[in-house]
DOTORGU-656491 format. One record per residue: residue number from 1; x, y, z of N, C-alpha, C, O in turn. Coordinates in pm, whole numbers. Each point is the difference from the previous one (the first is absolute). Example, Ala and Ser with C-alpha at 12.3 -4.5 7.8 and 13.67 -1.06 7.14 Angstrom:
2
 num    n.u    n.v    n.w   ca.u   ca.v   ca.w    c.u    c.v    c.w    o.u    o.v    o.w
   1   1319   -569    780    -89    119      0     90    120      0    104     -2     66
   2   -139    107   -138     82    119      6    -77    109     73     51    111     17
***
This chain:
333
 num    n.u    n.v    n.w   ca.u   ca.v   ca.w    c.u    c.v    c.w    o.u    o.v    o.w
   1  -9842 -12763  -1523     68   -117    -57    107    -47     99     79     79     52
   2    -80   -207    -28    101    -53     92    136      2    -63     15    -30   -118
   3     84     64    196    137      5    -51     57   -142     -4    -13    -78     94
   4     74     48   -206     60   -132    -17    147     12     39     74     81    -57
   5    -33   -160    152    140      3     44     74   -117    -60    -49   -112     -2
   6    167    141    -47     84   -104    -59    113    -33     96     55     90     64
   7    -21   -214    -55    109    -42     89    109    -65    -82    -27    -75    -94
   8    148    106    130    114    -55    -68     53   -120     79      1      3    123
   9     41   -107   -192     57   -114     74    129     42     68     75     82    -54
  10    -47   -137    172    125     37     70    120    -38    -82      1   -100    -71
  11    104    185     83    122    -26    -75     73   -119     60      0    -22    121
  12     62    -54   -210     79   -113     46    128     53     63     60     94    -52
  13    -17   -153    162    127     46     58    114    -26    -94     -2    -95    -79
  14    102    181     89    116    -12    -87     73   -130     28      5    -46    114
  15     50    -12   -219     71   -124     17    135     17     66     57    -98     49
  16     -4    219    -46    131     25     58    -17     62    138    -27    119      9
  17     42   -198    100    -24     57    133     97    109     35    -31     82     87
  18    147    -78   -148     98    103     36    -41    137    -47     42    100     57
  19   -124    -96   -163    -39    132    -50    -82     77    101     -3    123     -5
  20    -64   -194     98    -80     72     99     88     83     92    -44    103     51
  21    169   -146    -31     91     77     84     29    135    -65     -7    104     65
  22     39   -107   -193     32    125    -68   -125     84    -20      6    123      4
  23   -121   -190    -27   -124     76    -12    -33     72    130    -51    112     -1
  24     81   -178    113    -22     65    129     90    120     18    -42    103     53
  25    167   -115    -97     92    113     10    -48    118    -82      2    115     44
  26    -47   -146   -167    -48    111    -84   -126     62     58    -19    122     -6
  27    -70   -207     62   -124     53     54     25     94    117    -77     94     22
  28    183   -118     53     31     88    112     48    135    -45     -9     98     74
  29     60    -90   -196     50    127    -53   -109     81    -67     22    117    -32
  30   -141   -177      9   -106     68    -71   -118     25     94    -29    -83     86
  31    -37    196   -102   -119     29     80   -118    -75    -59    -12    -13   -122
  32    -75    -36    209   -118    -72    -45   -121     91      8     -6     87     86
  33    -90   -108   -176   -123     78     -2   -119    -89    -26      9    -95    -78
  34   -123    125    143   -121    -81    -19    -69     43   -129     -4    119    -32
  35    -50   -215    -40    -73     26   -123   -141    -52     16    -23    -96     73
  36    -71    159   -140   -139    -42      5    -51    -22   -139     51     59    -96
  37   -150   -143     84    -61    -27   -129   -142     52      1    -55     27    106
  38     -6    -12   -224   -136     51    -11     -3    149    -18    106     64     -3
  39   -226     -5    -11    -10    144    -21     44     78    123    -21    -44    113
  40     81    159   -137     47     84    109   -115     85     51    -71     63    -79
  41     51    -60    210   -106     79     61     62    107     87    110    -16     51
  42   -182    126    -34     49    112     78    -95     24    115   -122     -5    -18
  43    174     30    134    -83     34    114    -53    142    -16     69     85    -55
  44   -191    -59    103    -54    137    -11     83     98     80     53    -33    106
  45    -42    155   -159     77    103     67    -70     40    128   -120     28     -3
  46    190    -24    118    -67     37    125    -47    145     -4     61     86    -63
  47   -172    -62    135    -54    136      6     89     88     85     61    -48     96
  48    -51    177   -128     85     90     81    -57     14    139   -121     -8     19
  49    208     28     83    -49     12    137    -84    127     16     25    100    -67
  50   -126   -105    156    -85    119     19     79    113     64     96    -26     74
  51   -133    151   -102     72    113     63    -21      1    149   -106    -40     48
  52    205     86     28    -16      4    147   -107    101     40    -17    101    -68
  53    -54   -128    176   -103     96     46     65    131     42    116      2     41
  54   -191    109    -51     58    129     38     36      3    148    -72    -54     84
  55    183    119    -54     46     12    138     81   -117     50     46      2    115
  56    -26   -105   -197     79   -116     46    148     34     -8     40     80    -84
  57     41   -140    172    145     30     -3     61    -51   -131    -50    -96    -59
  58    156    161     16     64    -43   -126     61   -140     16     35    -42    110
  59    -24    -26   -221     59   -133      0    147      9     43     68     97    -34
  60    -20   -196    107    142      2     38     87    -16   -123    -42    -60    -99
  61    163    111    104     90    -16   -116     31   -148    -23      3    -78     95
  62     19     41   -216     30   -141    -27    129    -42     67     95     77     14
  63    -95   -202     29    120    -52     66    117     -2    -96    -15    -25   -120
  64    133     51    176    120      0    -85     26   -141    -51     -9    -98     74
  65     41     89   -198     29   -129    -62    148    -28     15     85     78    -43
  66    -55   -192    106    140    -36     18     61    -39   -135    -61    -73    -78
  67    180    122     52     63    -38   -127     27   -149     -4     31    -61    102
  68    -44      2   -219     28   -142    -16    148    -25     20     83     85    -32
  69    -50   -203     85    144    -26     23     78      1   -130    -50    -37   -106
  70    173     80    119     84      7   -120     23   -140    -56     18    -94     77
  71    -19     80   -208     23   -132    -57    142    -47     31     90     82     16
  72    -71   -214     -7    135    -50     27     96     38   -111    -40     26   -113
  73    166    -23    149    102     34    -99     -7    -96   -118    -22   -120     17
  74     40    173   -134     -3    -82   -121    113   -101      5    115     35     25
  75   -150   -161    -50    103   -103      1     98     23   -113    -39     33   -112
  76    163    -49    143    103     15   -102      1   -124    -88     28   -109     47
  77    -59    127   -175    -13   -114    -90     99      7   -116    -11    -78    -95
  78    107    168    101    103     -3   -102     96   -115     29     21    -39    115
  79     36    -13   -221     94   -112      9    -64   -127     57     70    -85     56
  80   -201     73    -69    -67   -122     42    -34    -83   -124    -22     56   -107
  81     19   -188    121     20    -78    122    148    -14     37     88      7    -86
  82    -62    -27    215    134    -24     50      8   -144     50    -82    -44     81
  83    182    -27   -128     23   -138     42    125      0     86    110     30    -48
  84   -125    -63    176    108     11     98     29   -136     58    -88    -65     58
  85    212     21    -72     45   -124     64     56     34    137     90     84     12
  86   -142   -148     91     47     21    137     97   -113     31    -41   -113     24
  87    170    144    -25    103   -104      1    108     29    102     38    115     23
  88     10   -222     36    119      0     84     30   -146     28    -85    -71     54
  89    205     24    -90     26   -143     12     10    -46    143     -1   -121     26
  90     12    213     70      1    -38    141   -143    -21     47    -89     80    -32
  91     66   -186    106   -134    -28     52    -29     78    127     91     39     72
  92   -219    -18    -45    -41     64    124     27    147      9     15     54    110
  93     -9     14   -225     27    144      2   -125     83    -30      9    122    -15
  94   -125   -186      6   -123     77    -18    -47     14   -143    -76     92    -30
  95    119   -182    -60    -48      9   -139   -150    -24     -8    -73     79    -59
  96     28   -189    118   -142    -35     -7    -85    101     77   -106     40    -47
  97    152      0    164    -74    100     79    -15    129    -79   -106     63      2
  98    212    -23    -72     -7    122    -79    -90    -18   -122    -77     90    -33
  99     85   -205    -34    -85    -23   -117   -148      4     37    -80     63    -69
 100     44   -130    178   -140     -6     41    -51    137     46   -105     46    -45
 101    179     18    133    -50    123     62     16    121    -90    -85     89      2
 102    191    -83    -81     11    108    -97   -109    -13   -106    -61     99    -40
 103     37   -223     -6   -108    -20    -96   -135     39     55    -80     63    -69
 104     52   -100    195   -128     34     61    -16    151     16   -109     53    -21
 105    216     16     58     -9    145     19    -14     72   -134    -71    100     -8
 106    138   -147    -97    -19     58   -133   -143    -20    -47    -60     89    -60
 107      5   -207     86   -139    -26    -36    -95     88     80   -102     45    -51
 108    136    -22    177    -84     84     85     -1    144    -49   -101     70     15
 109    211    -24    -73      4    134    -58    -93     10   -120    -59    106    -24
 110     45   -215    -50    -86      1   -118     60    -64   -123    -65     -7   -104
 111    189    -41    114     64    -66   -114    -47   -145    -10    -37    -62    100
 112     40     10   -222    -29   -142    -21    131    -76      8     94     28    -76
 113    -88   -124    168    127    -64     35    -13   -151    -14   -100    -60     39
 114    204     -1    -97     12   -145     -6    129    -40     71    108     48    -34
 115   -119   -136    132    115    -57     68     25   -139    -60    -87    -87      7
 116    205     68    -64     38   -129    -58     91    -70     99    110     47     28
 117   -157   -159     25     77    -75    100     87   -102    -73    -50   -103    -46
 118    178    131     36     94    -88    -68     88    -78     97     96    -65    -40
 119   -130     72    168     75    -71    103    -68   -134     26   -118     -2     32
 120    189   -112    -45    -63   -130     24    -61    -14    140    -89    -83     20
 121    135    161     75    -59     -7    135   -143     51      3    -78    -37     87
 122     42    123   -183   -138     47    -11    -45     90    112   -120      8     27
 123    212     60     40    -41     82    115    -79    123    -40    -88     43     74
 124    116     14   -191    -79    115    -44   -144    -42    -28    -93     77     25
 125     74   -198    -75   -135    -49    -28    -78    -22    129   -113     46     13
 126    173   -117     83    -69    -23    127    -18    129     77    -98     16     73
 127    191     78    -88    -14    129     68   -114     83    -53    -43     95     65
 128     -8   -129   -183   -117     67    -57   -124    -87      5    -98     26    -70
 129    102   -130    153   -120    -81     23    -24   -111   -100   -112    -51     -8
 130    213     11    -70    -16   -105   -100     49   -133     58    110     -7     55
 131   -192    -96    -69     42   -135     40     68    -66   -118    -67    -44    -94
 132    199     36     97     76    -47   -115    -24   -148    -27     31    -47   -110
 133    -84    -27    207    -23   -143    -21   -129    -28    -75    -25   -114    -40
 134    -58    214     19   -127    -20    -68     -4     66   -138   -107     16    -58
 135    222     21      6      4     70   -128     -7    -98   -116     61   -107      4
 136   -135    144   -107     -1    -78   -123    113     42    -93     57    -83    -71
 137    -24    212     72    107     53    -85     86     93     83    -52     83     75
 138    182    -95    -88     93     84     75    109     49    -93     -1    -30   -119
 139     94    105    174    111     51    -80     87   -112    -55     72     19    -98
 140    -77   -136    160     73   -115    -55    -53    -35   -139     77    -25    -92
 141   -210     25     77    -60    -31   -130     30    109   -101     16    -27   -119
 142     -9    152    165     28    111    -90    144     -9    -52     25     17   -119
 143     68    -44    210    141     -2    -38     38   -126    -78     73      8    -99
 144   -122   -123    143     45   -127    -59    -90    -49   -112     48    -62    -95
 145   -178     88    104    -94    -59    -95    -69    104    -87    -97    -32    -69
 146    145    155     70    -53    106    -85   -149     25     21    -70     38    -94
 147     22    -58    216   -140     32     30    -19    151     -3     91     73     41
 148   -205    -23    -88    -23    145     -1      2     56    142    -56    -60     92
 149    121    173    -75     11     58    134   -137     38     55    -21     -7    121
 150    -72     48   -208   -131     38     51    -75   -117     62    -89     21     83
 151    123   -145   -121    -62   -116     62     51    -24    141    -62    -72     78
 152    174    132    -45     65    -21    131    -39    108    100     12    -22    121
 153    -59    137   -166    -22    115     87   -118    -24     94   -105    -48    -41
 154    125     83    166   -103    -12    104    -27    136     62     88     86      5
 155   -210    -66     41    -36    122     71     43     -4    146     30   -107     54
 156    -27    223      9     33     10    143   -107     83     70    -92     51    -63
 157    108    -39    193    -95     79     79     22    149    -17    -83     80     43
 158    193    -40   -105     31    142    -20    -46     41   -140     34    -64    -99
 159   -110    171     93    -49     48   -128    118     42    -89     96     61     46
 160   -107    -94   -174    101     33   -101    127    -84      9     93     23    -76
 161    -87   -119    167    119    -81     19    -29   -145    -39    -89    -63     56
 162    165     12   -152    -11   -139    -44    136    -68     19    102     67     15
 163   -104   -200    -15    123    -76     23      4   -118    -96   -101    -65    -25
 164    221     41    -28     27   -122    -77     77    -91     93    121     18     18
 165   -187   -119     42     61    -74    110    105   -100    -45      4    -43   -116
 166     80      8    211    104    -99    -21    -49   -136     48   -112    -13     49
 167    196    -88    -64    -28   -133     53    133    -67     31    106     44    -45
 168   -114   -152    123    121    -71     37     68    -63   -121    119    -31      5
 169   -193     11   -113     59    -58   -120    110     88    -59     86    -49    -73
 170    -90    178    104    103     90    -53    139    -33     53    101     44    -56
 171    -95   -122    165    130    -35     55     84    -77   -100    123      9      1
 172   -188    -86    -88     73    -76   -101     10     69   -133     55    -55    -95
 173   -109    177     87     -1     69   -129    139     38    -47     26      3   -120
 174     64     25    213    135     38    -39     65   -112    -83     69     28    -98
 175    -91   -153    137     59   -112    -73    -77    -25   -129     60    -27   -105
 176   -193     36    111    -81    -28   -118     20    105   -108    -20    -28   -118
 177     59    149    156     19    106    -99    131    -13    -77     16     62   -105
 178     78   -142    156    132     -6    -63     -7    -36   -148     64     69    -80
 179   -139   -174     39     -3    -31   -144   -108     76    -77    -14    -20   -121
 180    -63    107    189   -114     65    -65     47    105    -99    104     64     19
 181   -182    -47   -125     30    103    -99    -36    136     54   -105     17     62
 182    191     82    -84    -22    137     47    -35      2    148    -97     63     43
 183    179   -134     34    -34    -22    141      2    128     83    -72      9     99
 184    153     90   -139      7    124     78   -115     95    -28    -20     95     75
 185    -56   -119   -181   -105     95    -41   -140    -53     24    -97     59    -47
 186     84   -169    121   -132    -59     19    -96     96     71   -114     16    -43
 187    159     47    149    -87     91     74    -32    125    -80   -113     47      2
 188    211      6    -73    -24    119    -81   -106    -27   -106    -89     83    -20
 189     97   -196    -48    -99    -32   -101   -140    -13     60    -98     38    -64
 190     89    -92    184   -131    -13     65    -53    136     45   -119     28    -14
 191    208     56     68    -45    131     48    -43     92   -114    -86     85     19
 192    145   -101   -134    -35     86   -113   -148     -9    -35    -56     93    -58
 193     -9   -205     92   -141    -18    -33    -94     79     91   -113     28    -37
 194    160      7    156    -88     68     97     59    130     51    -59     65     86
 195    174    -26   -136     72    116     54    -86    126      2      2     75     97
 196    -77    -52   -204    -77    124    -11   -124      1     89    -67    103     10
 197     35   -213     54   -115     -4     89     32     56    139    -91     21     80
 198    218      4    -52     41     41    134     89    123     -7     63     28   -102
 199    -61     46    213     90    114     14    135    -44     57    104     52    -41
 200   -107   -146    134    122    -50     61     -3   -153      2   -101    -61     34
 201    213      2    -71     22   -144     14    121    -18     89    110     41    -35
 202   -131   -101    152    108    -22     97     32   -149      1    -87    -82     26
 203    213     48    -54     42   -139     -9     81    -34    125    107     57     23
 204   -159   -148     57     70    -45    120     97   -111    -39    -43   -110    -33
 205    173    138     38    101    -94    -47     43    -94    113    -10     35    117
 206     56   -155   -153     54    -91    101    135     49     51     65     81    -65
 207    -23   -130    182    128     43     57    118    -71    -66     72    -75     65
 208    -53     99   -192    111    -60    -75     21     82   -125    -76     93    -29
 209    179   -126    -46     27     67   -127    -10   -100   -114     77      5    -96
 210   -174    -98    107    -19   -104   -100    -89     44   -115    -20    119    -22
 211    -33   -218    -50    -76     29   -122   -132     70     29    -48     79    -83
 212    -12   -105    197   -125     69     31     24    150     21    -77     82    -49
 213    183    -48    119     34    142     19     41     63   -132    -34    116    -26
 214    106   -189    -58     36     52   -132   -125     24    -84     -7     99    -72
 215    -92   -189     81   -127     22    -69    -68    128     48    -53     76    -81
 216     57    -53    212    -62    122     54     71    124    -51    -66     98    -36
 217    198   -100     33     74    117    -47    -16     21   -149     -1    114    -47
 218    -11   -222    -29    -21     15   -144   -138     58    -30    -19     64   -104
 219    -78    -87    193   -136     50    -23    -20    140     55    -91     71    -44
 220    174    -29    139    -19    128     68     75    112    -70     86    -24    -85
 221   -121    145    122     76    118    -43     76     62    117     90     81    -21
 222   -127   -119    143     65     54    118     25   -112    100    -70   -101      1
 223    169    121     82     28    -90    111     -8     79    129     67    103     16
 224   -149   -150     77     -9     58    134     71    -95     95    -32   -119      5
 225    128    171     70     81    -83     89    -31     38    145     35    110     43
 226    -99   -198     33    -12     25    144    127    -40     71     53   -109    -24
 227     -4    194    112    124    -26     73    -30      8    149    -48    101     52
 228     76   -211     15    -16     -4    144    110     84     65    115     -2    -44
 229   -150     75    146     95     92     64     91    -76     97      4     29    119
 230     67   -126   -174     99    -75     74    120    -25    -89     -9     10   -122
 231    122    -43    184    124    -10    -74     -5   -109   -106     41     23   -114
 232    -92   -141    148      1   -112    -93    -87     27   -123     22    -61   -105
 233   -118    150    117    -87     30   -114     77     66   -113    -42     -7   -116
 234    155     70    148     77     67   -104     87    -97    -79     43     30   -111
 235    -17   -148    169     81    -98    -71    -79    -58   -117   -118    -33     15
 236    180     21   -125    -67    -54   -118    -74    103    -82    -47    -31   -110
 237     36    153    161    -70    103    -76     75     33   -129    -61     28   -103
 238    193    -31    111     79     25   -121    -24   -104   -108     -3     32   -118
 239    -16   -160    160    -29   -105    -98   -135     22    -65    -16    -25   -120
 240    -81     72    197   -132     30    -57     12    110   -105    -60     -9   -107
 241    136    113    137     16    110    -95     69    -50   -128    -36     43   -110
 242    134   -132    125     66    -54   -118    -94    -86    -83      5      3   -123
 243    -92    -79    189    -97    -80    -75    -99     87    -74    -39    -31   -112
 244     -2    141    174    -90     94    -69     69     54   -125    -62     14   -105
 245    191     16    117     74     51   -116      9   -105   -110     -8     34   -118
 246     26   -161    156      7   -107   -100   -133    -16    -73     -3    -16   -122
 247   -107     19    198   -132    -10    -63    -25    121    -90    -56    -12   -108
 248     98    128    155    -18    121    -81     78     -9   -130    -48     47   -104
 249    166   -105    107     84     -8   -118    -50   -104    -99      8     21   -121
 250    -61   -132    169    -30   -113    -87   -148    -23    -27    -35    -55   -104
 251    -53     96    197   -142    -36    -14    -94    119      2   -102     -1    -68
 252    134    104    145    -97    106     24     73    133     17     45     33    110
 253    -33     41   -217     74    126      4    -68    106     87     65     93     46
 254   -195   -107    -23    -73    100     77     11    -21    151    -45     85     77
 255    104   -195    -34      3    -32    143    100     88     74    109     30    -49
 256   -149     11    170     92     75     86    -48     -8    144   -119    -20     27
 257    211     35     64    -34      8    142    -54    140     26     76     97     -1
 258   -205    -88     25    -62    132     14    -26     39    144     -4    119     32
 259    -16   -217     56    -46     30    136     67    -93     99     11   -120    -23
 260     34    177    133     53    -78    112    -77     40    125    -12    119     32
 261    -41   -220     38    -83     25    118     70    -57    122     39   -117      1
 262    -23    197    101     58    -43    126   -111    -57     88    -94     71     36
 263    105   -200     -2   -105    -67     77     57    -50    132    122     -3     21
 264   -214    -36     67     37    -51    133     90     99     73     97    -38     65
 265   -131    164    -77     79    106     63    -35      8    148   -117     11     37
 266    218    -17     47    -19      8    146     69    126     49    123      6      7
 267   -203     93     27     56    130     40     75     -7    132     71     94     35
 268    -85   -205     40     68    -10    130    147    -38    -15     76     11     96
 269    -36    -54   -214    138    -47    -17     78     95    -90    -55     57    -94
 270    182    -41    124     87     81    -84     31    -71   -131     28     65   -101
 271    -33   -199    103     31    -75   -121    -96     34   -113     42     14   -114
 272   -170     -1    145    -98     35   -102     32    135    -63     -8     16   -121
 273     45     79    204     36    132    -52    125     -7    -87      8     66   -104
 274     89   -145    146    124    -10    -76    -22    -67   -135     51     46   -102
 275   -129   -156    102    -29    -68   -126    -80     91    -92     28      9   -120
 276   -128     59    175    -81     90    -81     85    110    -61    -17     35   -117
 277    108     20    195     85    108    -51     96    -51   -108     23     68    -99
 278     32   -188    120     90    -58   -101    -73    -23   -131     54     27   -107
 279   -176    -79    114    -77    -26   -121    -33    130    -72     10      9   -122
 280    -49     93    198    -33    129    -61    123     64    -63     -9     61   -107
 281    125    -74    173    122     57    -57     38    -68   -131     54     64    -90
 282    -82   -194     79     43    -75   -118    -99     11   -115     41     12   -115
 283   -171    -15    145   -102     -4   -105    -73    132    -20    -75     15    -97
 284     95     80    185    -55    134    -20   -152      5     -5    -67    -53     88
 285     14    117   -192   -144     26     -8    -83   -124    -29   -122      4      8
 286    187   -114    -41    -76   -123    -21    -57    -56    129    -93    -81     -3
 287    147    122    116    -47    -48    129   -122     82     42      6    123      6
 288   -114   -191     23   -123     70     41     20     69    134     69    -51     88
 289   -129    167    -75      7     73    127    -73    -76    111     44     -1    114
 290   -156    -61   -150    -79    -74     99     66   -134     30     30    -77    -91
 291     -9     50    218     53   -129     43   -114    -80     62    -97     56     51
 292    111   -188    -56   -102    -89     56     48    -48    135    104    -66      7
 293   -175     96    100     47    -40    134    -20   -148     26    -82    -66    -65
 294    156     15    159    -19   -138     45   -116     -1    101     12     57    108
 295   -123   -120   -144   -117     -2     88    -57   -141      7     11    -78    -95
 296    -73     47    208    -62   -131     17   -123    -14    -89    -28   -109    -50
 297    -45    217     31   -125     -8    -78     28    -37   -146    -79    -72    -61
 298    190    118      6     37    -39   -135     27   -150     -8    -28    -62   -103
 299     81      4    209     27   -143      2   -126    -81     22     -9   -115    -44
 300    -89    172    112   -123    -74     29    -98      0   -116    -77    -95    -14
 301     77    199    -68   -102     14   -105     -5   -119    -96   -110    -44    -32
 302    223    -12    -16    -10   -111    -95    -72   -122     55    -62    -73    -77
 303     68     48    208    -67   -116     56   -152     13     -9    -71   -100     13
 304     21    220    -35   -143     22    -18    -36     16   -148   -116     25    -33
 305    215    -38    -55    -27     12   -142    -40    140    -42    -81     17    -91
 306    137     83    157    -36    139    -27    124     86    -10     98    -24     70
 307   -100    127   -157    105    102      5    -18     85    124   -106     -2     63
 308    209     76    -29     -1     74    126   -108    108      2    -52     31    107
 309     17     26   -222   -101    107      1   -138    -55     28    -90     75     37
 310     69   -206    -56   -127    -61     37      6    -59    141    -99      3     73
 311    214    -55    -36     15    -64    131      3    103    113    -68    -16    101
 312    146    121   -118     10    105    102     32    132    -70    117     39     -7
 313   -219     29    -46     25    118    -84     62    119     73     48     92    -66
 314    -47    -92    200     57    113     72    138    -31     57     57     83     71
 315     -3   -199   -101    130    -37     55    112     77    -69    -19     60   -105
 316    137    -64    166    115     68    -58     37    -59   -135     39     72    -91
 317    -51   -204     79     31    -64   -126    -93     42   -112     44     22   -113
 318   -174    -10    145    -96     41   -101     27    143    -45     -4     30   -119
 319     31     58    213     28    139    -35    128     10    -84      8     80    -93
 320     92   -162    128    127      5    -74    -20    -47   -144     52     63    -92
 321   -126   -170     72    -19    -50   -136    -91     92    -81     15      8   -122
 322   -108     60    186    -80     99    -73     89    113    -53    -14     42   -115
 323    104      5    199     91    106    -44     95    -51   -107     33     72    -94
 324     10   -196    107     88    -58   -101    -72    -11   -134     59     27   -104
 325   -185    -65    106    -77    -11   -124    -13    137    -69     10      9   -122
 326    -31     95    200     -8    134    -58    135     38    -63      4     61   -107
 327    104    -96    176    134     35    -50     31    -78   -127     53     57    -96
 328    -86   -186     93     26    -81   -118    -86     46   -118     46      0   -114
 329   -171     39    141    -89     40   -108     41    130    -66    -44     31   -111
 330    129     47    180     47    125    -61    108    -25   -103     43     93    -68
 331      2   -216     56     95    -33   -105    137    -26     56     33     46    109
 332     48   -121   -184    137    -31     45     87    124     -3    -28     97    -70
 333    135   -104    147     95    113      5     76     10   -130     84     89    -16
***
């Protein structure tokens, strides 16, 4: 009797294109297995090998089986997800470089990471290969027009790393937010919808202490402060700490400065050592042991739309950010 095969019509694609991003994330966490239909058949058992002829030399001993490599260390998943605002009101201190490369290295370890670009310049977006001029939805729509954050999220070339890109329209958001209802909580309300889909959310803040930075601090539980190893980088740090305290008192009781990263460290100068020592004396264990060196390759990577671990994985900058990601993933001090 001929077997009758039934075919199912193809499934209609989901109407929500953003769900494919989260479905892809979940699929990466699950093992896939092939399934077959129809009756199960078994191959015949092979016949035993014939006995060796008399007088033949004995069989050689079986080759030693190399032990399988040890599994990677279990990812630390307590206290996840972590929402970290990367903030410093001084420009050019490495906020965007740290957001992009720390996020990429955390994703490379195995964590699911979302980088939220809240800087109107959009450098974190372009540094991850996103053309901000071709976006249909950006963080401007999320903050000002209550667009769902999942509609804004874009994929990157790094596995497990996604980005919510910025746009130039955010430059006017500070003024447009003034009469808005619950203006300080716009980002927090948007993040609450996708928070559980990620292990780390890194928010790249603009170089100011305006409403966009306040939104980032109200949505985050931690603040990571990159400090350039130069004298001027220390100016204004006290104002940032006071603003964190104000947000903690009025908007977000869970917020605290958890991590300080020394960036643009130049071992050839005594000034870098002096600034690093002053910061460590003042902030203690909050300062990461790993410092980020000043390298040309770190400056070149954004022009290619790649994080440093993709642009030059063996460079000093890539090695430094890998170690920093391991240190950050072990938890705040």
